Phi, psi and omega in degrees: 000139182297146177241135181233143177233135175225124177251122181252134175246121176266098184267118184199143171227146176303141175298138183236006183292141168294120185298340180270340182251346183057034180207157179272125175275167183303136180240108186297332181292345179265003183310139009273007177279162181293320183204175185290328175300316180296319181293314181291328173301315181294329183268337189225297189299314178295308180303327179286342174278348182212069183273143185269136168253121189253155172271186184294343179259010178079013178269151184283122175262332182199157174233123184225164178266122174297332183297338180285345187234005174238159169279144181205156166226145175242135173299133180305326181292329176288316181295325179294323175294314183296325179302328183262331190240351178216062191297326180296313179292319178304312180292325178297325179292315178297318180294324179298320179295317178300317180295321182293331178300319178291327182277333190244047172057035178088007181249120181282156180288332186283139169235167187268180178208142171309150201305303188235038167060051173268159176280103191300317181297338181265359183273157173293160180300321179296318180292320176304311183297312182296320180299319180291316179298313180297321179297319179292314182296319178297318178299313180299320180300322185269312188265355174061034175201164179277137181287139174278322183237165177217127174280130178266128182309130181059016189047029180284121194221149164213173184294327178301319179295314179296323177303315182291321177302313181294320179302324182265020170080015176284127186277328184207161169221177185234131180231168175282151185299331181283359182270003176272135181263307179205162181214164175202161173290144179298140181072020171239164186262333190275125176267148176244119181286122178238014178299136183087352176243179183253126178288151176293117185270009188265022176207169175269155180230148176261139178239112178270124188267164183306328181284347187101347176292163182231140170223149178265146181231133169254135174253122183285158178288109186291324183293313182290319180299317180296321179295322178295316186283323193233352186245018176058034178296335182280001179294337182216119183301324180298321179293323178298313179301313183300316181293322178297315182291330177290349177287346179272148176248128180291340183273349183287145185252008179242163177295104188285151187228097176275116179230138178235158180215131176215172167303134178298332181294349174304324185272076174126323180267302178290326179233109182302136182066016177299330178295332179283324174296322179295312182293326177299312182297314180300315182293317182294316181293315184288312183291330180273357180065026182289327179197168178262129174283140182210181170232174188297319182296318180294314181297320181297320179292319182287323186226080179301156183299144172253352182233153180248146184226151167242149186260162168273113185288158178057047175236167182208177181269347187237015175220117182289353180256016179098251176238021184292336180302337184254014175205357184211168175274073188276349182105345177282128178202185184284343182084001184274351184223077179304136179094345178283148175254166173236040177297340182291344186296315182294308179297331176296312180294318180300319180294316180291323175299316178301315181295316180302314183294318178298316182286331177293317179297316180294323178300310183296315182297318183281316186292330182291347174290341186234336188245146180298314182216098185305322184284326174293322177298321177296317179302326183264004178294342175302330178298326178283317180302322181280344181205098184267023176293150181301319181299316181292322180292320176300317179298318179300314181289326176301326183284327189250342187280151178270354180204172174290129184257137172277177185295321180297322178292325177291323175300314179302313183290324177297322177296316179300316181290326176291325174302315180294322177298316184285332176289337171279319179299331182287354176260009178308129194301330185299338181299336181252351193288327190262200201265339184214153180296337181274358180294160183306317186289321178292320177297325179299316180291329175292329175296319177298319176298319179298319179294319178296318178297317181299313180295322179298319180294325178295325183276310191262350178056036176240170182238095174275349189297319182298314179294321178300313182291325178298317178291321183292336181294344177287344178274113186262130176282154173283347183257113188301328180301327183270335175074268184220182185299324179296317178295319179297320177299312181295328185276320189248340183257307185304316181297337183268000181295141187233139169231183183297326178297319179295323176296320177297322177298315179301313180299315184300308183293315183290337181293344175295337184238333184269145174262087181279141171287177182299322175236131181213173175242135170244100187054238185264026179237136173262141183232124176246126183266122178267330178205145181200134175222136179222140179211163183220136173231109184063234179268358181270139180229147178225140173222136174228154181186176180225121186236152166238125185243145179221132173284127178281354179265311183254352181069008177293139183232156176199142175255138185225151169250154181209160170208137182213143181231141175251121183258015180102155182053229183260014188267113178233155173212136180188176179209157178226140185211147174309141188299125179277191172295153188298325179296318180293320178299317182293321178297315178302312182299314182298317182293317182291319180293319178299315179298322180293317180296329180275357181074020182269073187291330176294322178294325179297315180299318179297317180296321179295321178296324181293313186275331186244355185081184185269009178275076183278157183236161185212190180297337178293344180269001176286151172292155199302316183295315180291324177301314180297318181298314183287323175299322177297324176292314185297317183266005183304316181296318179298317180297317179300323179294319177296317180299317180296324180295315178297317181297316180297319179298317181293313183293319182292334184251008183297317180296319178296320179298319178297320180295315179297323179296317182293323184275353179080011178280134180305134180274129180305141184301326181298328177294318178295322179299315178296318180296315182298313181297312184294315184290323175297316180296317181294321179293320178298313181292328180297325178276336178284331179267193175299134183288114176250099186299326179295315180294318180299319179295323177298317180295316180299318179298321179294320178300315180291322182299315183268356178054045179268155180285149175251147177280080188302321184298311182287313183297318180300317182295316181296312183294318179299313180299325181292314181291327176294323176297317176303314186291321177297319179296320178294321179299323180282335182230064189294337182283345183280098185292338178295326176295321178298319180290324176299320179296316181295321178299319180294317182293333177296330183286328191304318182298338181272348184288147181277031179202161181263134182257133176282111184257015188303310183293321177299317178296321179299317179296315179301315183297319178295324180289331175301319185284344184239283188296313184301319181301315181291316183292328178296320178297320179292323178296318179294334179277000175110004179282107185294322179299319179290330176294319176296317180301310184296325179291318178296320179298320179296319180296321177296319178303319178295320179290338177267012173068034172268148166278088188295332179299325181276307188290326180284329179291333180280351183284000000 
């Protein structure tokens, strides 16, 4: 009997975008990466698009995409980030689905997901419907086909959710084995109760719903999936293969289907090199003919269900109490804080439910003045989210409006629709998953609530915030310093709220250092400069200007005037104000500039207070990335002075340190501190500048001599980026043999370094060039081109230094 294997990866990360900027700001906990999406991409999403198959000596024989051979779903919020910041991997994922369609009888590996990972059984009916529609539309937009299946967040399920999936043509979903209630053979009457037991996961099941609609359900193998996720099964590819094959039963008489499901991040992020264990298993099973790799759609077409199943409603894969983890103190938590409670979960959900219902009523009442069907318009607002061009938004309103709308009316409706988007985003499941209300994920959902409240106040001129905070105060933090949800909101959400004036403040302060063009974008805001003057006297800088700002999300616009002065170090003073009459603006500008030229800095401060009031702004009002950038500029001189002091201390005492070393006298710790700091800094700078292999070797020898620690995290990142830069430049200019030699010179240094360098991206570029450039140049070399003959030999040597089995990969070219 045929054996089939399907491995499903649920790839998803909590949304991390600032709701006011529609972008992720720098996250220090992800250092040296900019943010956690970037870090997890480097550890998981990217490596799975280019997984290594190794020979017995650990050399690379091939690089393949795991996505072409596993079933997968990606959260739309992750794919939208990847589309902008990891375009190569994004395209590789789309291409993998296309390739799998050819391999799997017309069925692609990718399946869809409700839009932003809400717990569907706990959602309102309207939110369930919109989430499914948005998930389908997002999938169609990216994969250019209708999804056959849909992953339900946390596999949290009830019949209402399945009804909607079936209504929208979804053929199947995937659940945990304990979520089956009872089953029977199709066309028979007798049901068999299996609640409390494990359903056989090696076949598909049909689920007939109360409405009469039908959806198919696959139940993943819980034992193997659990071993992959939590028992380090990925530590050895051979063990992974063995466990998968043990999922088959020799006594079964049907074409068995072993399928497992875990978080996709298991393969590389949660378990380092997990993507290599995965590719090893896939390759070993497929090449050895142990079983046929497939996906859910293909297996379902070949072997339709013979049995019917009913589900246990309000259950999930990650809460043994059903779906209580997302609304009650059920006892499920991360395990990292013994003694902490999660009593805050219920009042958090109750508060957000209250807010959603109030805002839903206001949305419907107001929007129906302009739209044929407000809820249908909300369902189709995903078309705008995926394409915010003016032309597309005009088309959207032409389709839904009951009359011709002016710009102000469109601004109003965009705000209403954004309120609805954020009231759904505030239900992202991660907000309840972890241990405290003050955690990053819970604060994130409160930020979405804050954005919805802010927009609501702009439209309706009412104050729901007080009632919202009163209800939220019932949610108690485990950290006494934070108290309750209202305090957490005031501490972590309110200070980050942004309006057009705040964007103007950011522009004003950063314009002292940035060279902005006449029209620019600051995140999701466009800025047009009508007037701007900047000048500098010594270390003092002044900027004045007139701006018009527009939100590209809501189309709200405002013109502002500003003036800001930098008095050195971290000391800034400035103001922003709605644009006055042009004469008044000109008078203000002339007076402030004259005072600056005269060095009358006290007069400047007085003039700013006169024209802008006492609400002064500073570097603290910059958005986080720009704030960090400008602070680095401001404190750069101070840092250089500290660096010079450490270097001088090390150099002046180097001879003494050598003498103490020879005589066996303990070297004072302060000398080692100076040596460690200086040598790490020198090694970093040596790779940032022109690579001097002699100098680098001297530094490495000194590091080994004094046995000082190296900052592996920072140095590895710097060195890796440098070699990747070399390789990217070589890819663009492959005929330049000097670039090839530079790469080889750099790679010669690596074995001597006191740290391991991640060469994955460099290897990926090399592998792609094998398939393209090397093939052409080899033909030219064979035809007698001596330069190309030198090139191909040099290229081969680089391959060896990059740990390729060049005899295999180059022969296949």
